[in-house]
C-alpha positions as CSV (number, residue, x, y, z in Angstrom):
1,M,102.6,127.7,120.1
2,R,103.0,124.4,118.5
3,S,102.1,124.7,115.1
4,A,103.5,124.1,111.6
5,Q,102.7,124.8,107.9
6,T,103.6,122.7,104.9
7,E,103.0,122.7,101.3
8,R,103.2,120.1,98.6
9,K,103.3,120.6,94.9
10,T,103.3,117.7,92.3
11,R,101.8,117.2,88.8
12,E,98.8,115.2,91.1
13,T,98.2,117.6,93.9
14,D,98.9,121.1,95.1
15,I,98.5,121.4,98.8
16,A,98.6,124.0,101.4
17,L,98.2,122.9,105.0
18,S,98.5,124.6,108.4
19,L,97.9,122.9,111.8
20,N,97.8,124.1,115.4
21,L,98.2,121.5,118.1
22,D,97.1,123.9,120.7
23,G,93.7,124.7,119.0
24,S,90.2,124.4,119.6
25,G,89.1,122.4,116.4
26,K,88.6,125.1,114.2
27,T,88.9,124.0,110.6
28,Q,88.7,125.4,107.0
29,I,89.1,122.4,104.8
30,D,88.4,122.0,101.1
31,T,90.0,119.0,99.3
32,G,87.4,118.7,96.7
33,V,86.2,115.3,98.1
34,G,83.4,116.2,100.2
35,F,83.2,113.1,102.6
36,F,87.0,113.4,103.2
37,D,86.6,117.0,104.2
38,H,83.8,115.8,106.6
39,M,86.3,113.0,108.0
40,L,89.2,115.6,108.3
41,D,86.9,118.1,110.1
42,A,85.8,115.2,112.7
43,F,89.5,114.3,113.4
44,S,90.3,117.9,113.8
45,R,87.4,118.8,116.4
46,F,88.0,115.6,118.4
47,A,91.8,116.1,118.4
48,L,91.2,119.6,119.5
49,V,93.5,120.9,116.6
50,D,93.0,124.0,114.3
51,L,93.4,122.8,110.7
52,T,93.4,124.9,107.4
53,L,93.7,122.9,104.3
54,R,93.5,123.6,100.7
55,C,94.1,120.9,98.0
56,R,93.5,120.7,94.2
57,G,94.0,117.2,92.9
58,D,93.7,115.2,90.2
59,L,90.2,114.2,90.9
60,A,89.3,113.2,87.2
61,V,91.5,110.4,88.0
62,D,90.3,109.5,91.4
63,A,90.5,110.6,94.9
64,H,93.7,108.5,95.6
65,H,96.6,110.9,95.2
66,T,94.6,114.0,97.2
67,V,93.9,111.6,99.9
68,E,97.3,110.0,100.4
69,D,99.0,113.5,99.8
70,V,97.1,115.1,102.5
71,G,98.0,112.4,104.8
72,I,101.9,113.0,103.7
73,C,101.5,116.6,104.5
74,L,99.3,116.3,107.6
75,G,102.1,113.9,108.9
76,K,104.8,116.2,108.0
77,A,102.9,119.1,109.9
78,L,102.4,116.9,113.0
79,R,106.0,116.0,113.1
80,E,107.0,119.6,112.8
81,A,104.6,120.8,115.5
82,L,105.5,118.1,117.9
83,G,109.0,119.4,117.6
84,D,111.4,117.6,120.0
85,R,108.5,116.1,121.9
86,A,109.8,117.0,125.2
87,G,107.0,117.0,127.8
88,I,104.4,115.1,125.9
89,R,102.3,112.2,127.2
90,R,103.6,110.3,123.9
91,T,100.8,107.6,124.0
92,G,97.3,107.8,123.8
93,S,94.0,105.5,123.1
94,A,90.5,105.9,122.5
95,W,87.2,103.6,121.7
96,M,84.8,105.7,119.9
97,P,81.4,104.6,119.5
98,M,79.0,105.9,116.6
99,D,75.4,104.5,116.6
100,E,76.0,100.7,115.7
101,A,79.7,101.3,114.8
102,L,82.8,101.0,117.3
103,A,86.4,102.0,116.3
104,F,89.3,101.8,118.5
105,C,92.7,103.6,117.9
106,A,96.0,103.5,120.0
107,L,99.1,105.4,118.9
108,D,102.6,106.2,120.0
109,I,104.4,109.2,118.9
110,S,107.5,107.2,118.9
111,G,109.3,108.2,116.0
112,R,109.0,104.5,114.6
113,P,106.4,104.4,111.5
114,Y,103.9,101.5,111.7
115,L,100.3,101.0,110.8
116,A,98.3,98.2,112.0
117,F,94.8,98.9,110.2
118,S,91.7,96.6,110.4
119,A,88.7,97.7,109.0
120,S,86.4,96.0,106.5
121,F,83.6,98.1,104.7
122,L,80.5,96.9,102.9
123,G,80.7,99.2,100.0
124,P,83.7,100.7,97.5
125,M,82.6,104.4,98.2
126,C,81.4,106.8,100.8
127,G,80.3,109.9,98.9
128,T,83.3,110.3,96.2
129,M,86.0,109.0,98.4
130,D,86.9,105.2,98.0
131,T,86.7,103.5,101.3
132,Q,90.0,101.6,100.7
133,L,91.7,105.1,101.0
134,A,91.3,105.4,104.6
135,E,93.9,102.8,105.0
136,E,96.2,104.8,102.3
137,F,95.3,108.2,104.4
138,F,96.5,106.8,107.8
139,R,99.5,105.0,106.5
140,A,100.7,108.2,104.9
141,V,100.2,110.0,108.2
142,A,101.8,107.4,110.3
143,V,104.8,107.2,108.3
144,N,105.2,111.2,108.0
145,A,104.8,111.9,111.6
146,G,106.7,109.1,112.9
147,L,103.5,107.4,114.5
148,T,103.0,103.8,115.7
149,L,99.4,103.6,114.8
150,H,96.8,100.9,115.5
151,L,93.2,101.5,114.0
152,R,90.5,99.0,113.9
153,V,86.7,98.9,113.6
154,A,85.3,96.5,116.1
155,E,81.7,96.8,115.3
156,G,79.4,98.2,112.4
157,R,77.2,97.9,109.7
158,N,77.2,101.4,108.2
159,D,80.4,102.5,106.2
160,H,80.1,106.0,107.0
161,H,79.5,105.5,110.9
162,K,82.6,103.0,110.9
163,M,84.9,105.6,108.8
164,E,83.9,108.5,111.1
165,A,84.4,106.5,114.3
166,L,87.8,105.6,112.9
167,F,88.7,109.3,112.6
168,K,87.3,110.6,115.7
169,A,89.0,107.9,117.3
170,F,92.5,109.0,116.0
171,G,91.5,112.6,116.9
172,L,90.9,111.5,120.6
173,A,94.1,109.4,121.1
174,L,96.1,112.1,119.4
175,R,94.8,114.4,121.7
176,D,95.8,112.6,124.5
177,A,99.3,111.6,123.0
178,A,100.4,115.1,122.1
179,A,99.2,116.4,125.3
180,V,102.0,118.4,127.5
181,D,102.1,116.8,131.2
182,P,104.0,119.0,133.5
183,R,105.3,115.8,135.2
184,V,107.3,114.6,132.0
185,T,110.7,116.3,131.9
186,G,112.5,115.8,128.6
187,V,111.1,113.0,126.4
188,L,109.4,110.0,127.8
189,S,111.6,107.2,126.8
190,T,113.7,104.6,128.5
191,K,116.4,105.4,125.7
192,G,116.3,109.1,126.3
193,S,115.4,109.4,122.8
194,L,112.4,109.2,120.3
195,D,114.4,108.9,117.3
Protein backbone atom coordinates (compact mmCIF):
# COMPACT_ATOMS: atom_id res chain seq x y z
CA MET A 1 0.00 0.00 0.00
CA ARG A 2 1.37 3.40 -0.98
CA SER A 3 0.59 5.43 2.08
CA ALA A 4 2.21 7.90 4.43
CA GLN A 5 1.60 9.83 7.62
CA THR A 6 3.09 13.14 8.60
CA GLU A 7 2.83 15.58 11.48
CA ARG A 8 3.85 19.19 11.87
CA LYS A 9 3.75 21.15 15.09
CA THR A 10 4.86 24.77 15.27
CA ARG A 11 3.76 27.87 17.15
CA GLU A 12 1.39 28.51 14.22
CA THR A 13 -0.08 25.09 13.38
CA ASP A 14 -0.55 21.59 14.74
CA ILE A 15 -1.20 19.13 11.90
CA ALA A 16 -1.68 15.37 11.60
CA LEU A 17 -2.18 13.99 8.08
CA SER A 18 -2.44 10.51 6.59
CA LEU A 19 -2.65 9.71 2.90
CA ASN A 20 -3.31 6.56 0.88
CA LEU A 21 -2.57 6.87 -2.84
CA ASP A 22 -4.39 3.62 -3.59
CA GLY A 23 -7.63 4.65 -1.95
CA SER A 24 -11.09 5.51 -3.22
CA GLY A 25 -11.43 9.17 -2.28
CA LYS A 26 -12.55 8.79 1.34
CA THR A 27 -11.85 11.82 3.50
CA GLN A 28 -11.95 13.07 7.06
CA ILE A 29 -10.81 16.68 6.93
CA ASP A 30 -10.91 19.39 9.58
CA THR A 31 -8.69 22.44 9.17
CA GLY A 32 -11.02 24.99 10.71
CA VAL A 33 -11.32 26.68 7.28
CA GLY A 34 -14.53 25.37 5.76
CA PHE A 35 -13.87 26.35 2.16
CA PHE A 36 -10.35 24.86 2.29
CA ASP A 37 -11.81 21.60 3.68
CA HIS A 38 -14.20 21.57 0.71
CA MET A 39 -11.31 22.05 -1.75
CA LEU A 40 -9.22 19.29 -0.16
CA ASP A 41 -12.21 16.96 -0.25
CA ALA A 42 -12.71 17.74 -3.96
CA PHE A 43 -9.02 17.09 -4.67
CA SER A 44 -9.06 13.77 -2.80
CA ARG A 45 -12.20 12.48 -4.45
CA PHE A 46 -10.94 13.24 -7.96
CA ALA A 47 -7.46 11.90 -7.22
CA LEU A 48 -9.01 8.78 -5.63
CA VAL A 49 -6.73 9.17 -2.62
CA ASP A 50 -7.86 8.67 0.95
CA LEU A 51 -7.02 11.68 3.11
CA THR A 52 -7.36 12.11 6.85
CA LEU A 53 -6.37 15.54 8.11
CA ARG A 54 -6.65 17.47 11.33
CA CYS A 55 -5.19 20.94 11.62
CA ARG A 56 -5.35 23.46 14.44
CA GLY A 57 -3.97 26.75 13.20
CA ASP A 58 -3.72 30.35 14.32
CA LEU A 59 -6.95 31.32 12.56
CA ALA A 60 -7.28 34.36 14.81
CA VAL A 61 -4.49 35.79 12.63
CA ASP A 62 -5.79 34.48 9.29
CA ALA A 63 -5.77 31.23 7.31
CA HIS A 64 -2.33 31.68 5.75
CA HIS A 65 -0.30 29.46 8.07
CA THR A 66 -3.00 26.77 8.07
CA VAL A 67 -3.26 26.58 4.28
CA GLU A 68 0.48 26.75 3.61
CA ASP A 69 1.43 24.25 6.33
CA VAL A 70 -1.20 21.77 5.17
CA GLY A 71 0.39 22.10 1.71
CA ILE A 72 3.79 21.32 3.23
CA CYS A 73 2.41 18.22 4.97
CA LEU A 74 0.50 17.01 1.93
CA GLY A 75 3.59 17.43 -0.24
CA LYS A 76 5.77 15.48 2.21
CA ALA A 77 3.17 12.71 2.45
CA LEU A 78 2.94 12.48 -1.34
CA ARG A 79 6.71 12.21 -1.64
CA GLU A 80 6.87 9.46 0.98
CA ALA A 81 3.89 7.51 -0.39
CA LEU A 82 5.35 7.56 -3.92
CA GLY A 83 8.53 5.93 -2.61
CA ASP A 84 11.21 5.47 -5.28
CA ARG A 85 8.60 6.29 -7.96
CA ALA A 86 9.40 3.11 -9.85
CA GLY A 87 6.68 1.92 -12.21
CA ILE A 88 4.55 5.08 -12.18
CA ARG A 89 3.41 6.98 -15.25
CA ARG A 90 5.09 10.09 -13.78
CA THR A 91 3.15 12.73 -15.74
CA GLY A 92 -0.49 13.67 -15.90
CA SER A 93 -2.69 16.46 -17.16
CA ALA A 94 -6.36 17.33 -17.02
CA TRP A 95 -8.90 19.93 -18.02
CA MET A 96 -11.68 20.41 -15.48
CA PRO A 97 -14.87 22.30 -16.31
CA MET A 98 -17.15 23.54 -13.56
CA ASP A 99 -20.12 25.43 -14.93
CA GLU A 100 -18.66 28.56 -16.59
CA ALA A 101 -15.17 27.93 -15.16
CA LEU A 102 -12.44 25.89 -16.83
CA ALA A 103 -9.12 24.97 -15.22
CA PHE A 104 -6.08 23.05 -16.41
CA CYS A 105 -3.36 21.16 -14.56
CA ALA A 106 -0.23 19.48 -15.91
CA LEU A 107 2.25 17.89 -13.54
CA ASP A 108 5.41 15.84 -13.55
CA ILE A 109 6.55 13.85 -10.54
CA SER A 110 10.03 14.89 -11.53
CA GLY A 111 11.84 15.53 -8.27
CA ARG A 112 12.35 19.10 -9.53
CA PRO A 113 9.98 21.44 -7.68
CA TYR A 114 8.44 24.19 -9.76
CA LEU A 115 5.09 25.96 -9.78
CA ALA A 116 3.62 27.93 -12.68
CA PHE A 117 0.32 29.38 -11.47
CA SER A 118 -1.99 31.54 -13.56
CA ALA A 119 -5.34 32.34 -12.01
CA SER A 120 -7.10 35.55 -11.10
CA PHE A 121 -9.98 35.91 -8.70
CA LEU A 122 -12.57 38.66 -8.51
CA GLY A 123 -12.84 38.73 -4.73
CA PRO A 124 -10.35 38.52 -1.88
CA MET A 125 -12.11 35.61 -0.14
CA CYS A 126 -13.98 32.37 -0.71
CA GLY A 127 -15.69 31.75 2.60
CA THR A 128 -12.96 32.23 5.21
CA MET A 129 -10.10 31.40 2.81
CA ASP A 130 -8.14 34.15 1.05
CA THR A 131 -8.23 33.45 -2.67
CA GLN A 132 -4.51 34.32 -2.92
CA LEU A 133 -3.76 31.35 -0.65
CA ALA A 134 -4.49 28.89 -3.46
CA GLU A 135 -1.12 29.72 -5.00
CA GLU A 136 0.63 29.42 -1.62
CA PHE A 137 -0.92 25.99 -1.08
CA PHE A 138 0.06 24.61 -4.46
CA ARG A 139 3.59 26.02 -4.14
CA ALA A 140 4.02 24.26 -0.78
CA VAL A 141 2.76 20.98 -2.25
CA ALA A 142 5.01 21.23 -5.33
CA VAL A 143 8.15 22.06 -3.34
CA ASN A 144 7.67 19.35 -0.73
CA ALA A 145 6.49 16.61 -3.09
CA GLY A 146 9.06 17.38 -5.79
CA LEU A 147 6.49 18.19 -8.47
CA THR A 148 6.76 20.29 -11.58
CA LEU A 149 3.26 21.75 -11.43
CA HIS A 150 1.43 23.96 -13.91
CA LEU A 151 -2.01 25.28 -13.01
CA ARG A 152 -4.18 27.82 -14.75
CA VAL A 153 -7.74 29.02 -14.93
CA ALA A 154 -8.69 29.48 -18.58
CA GLU A 155 -12.26 30.67 -18.10
CA GLY A 156 -14.60 31.66 -15.31
CA ARG A 157 -16.47 34.37 -13.46
CA ASN A 158 -17.35 32.70 -10.16
CA ASP A 159 -14.39 32.41 -7.76
CA HIS A 160 -15.77 29.30 -6.06
CA HIS A 161 -16.09 27.53 -9.41
CA LYS A 162 -12.62 28.59 -10.54
CA MET A 163 -10.97 27.46 -7.31
CA GLU A 164 -12.81 24.14 -7.22
CA ALA A 165 -11.96 23.46 -10.85
CA LEU A 166 -8.26 23.99 -10.01
CA PHE A 167 -8.30 21.53 -7.10
CA LYS A 168 -10.21 18.92 -9.10
CA ALA A 169 -7.89 19.29 -12.10
CA PHE A 170 -4.92 18.79 -9.76
CA GLY A 171 -6.56 15.63 -8.40
CA LEU A 172 -7.21 14.20 -11.86
CA ALA A 173 -3.67 14.94 -13.07
CA LEU A 174 -2.11 13.44 -9.95
CA ARG A 175 -4.25 10.31 -10.28
CA ASP A 176 -2.82 9.71 -13.76
CA ALA A 177 0.77 10.61 -12.86
CA ALA A 178 0.87 8.44 -9.73
CA ALA A 179 -0.78 5.44 -11.42
CA VAL A 180 1.32 2.31 -11.66
CA ASP A 181 1.76 1.12 -15.25
CA PRO A 182 3.01 -2.46 -15.65
CA ARG A 183 4.83 -1.47 -18.85
CA VAL A 184 7.08 0.92 -16.91
CA THR A 185 10.14 -0.80 -15.49
CA GLY A 186 12.11 1.18 -12.95
CA VAL A 187 11.70 4.94 -13.09
CA LEU A 188 10.47 6.64 -16.24
CA SER A 189 13.47 8.85 -16.96
CA THR A 190 16.07 9.22 -19.68
CA LYS A 191 18.63 9.79 -16.89
CA GLY A 192 17.54 6.68 -15.00
CA SER A 193 16.83 8.80 -11.91
CA LEU A 194 14.17 11.21 -10.66
CA ASP A 195 16.44 13.07 -8.23
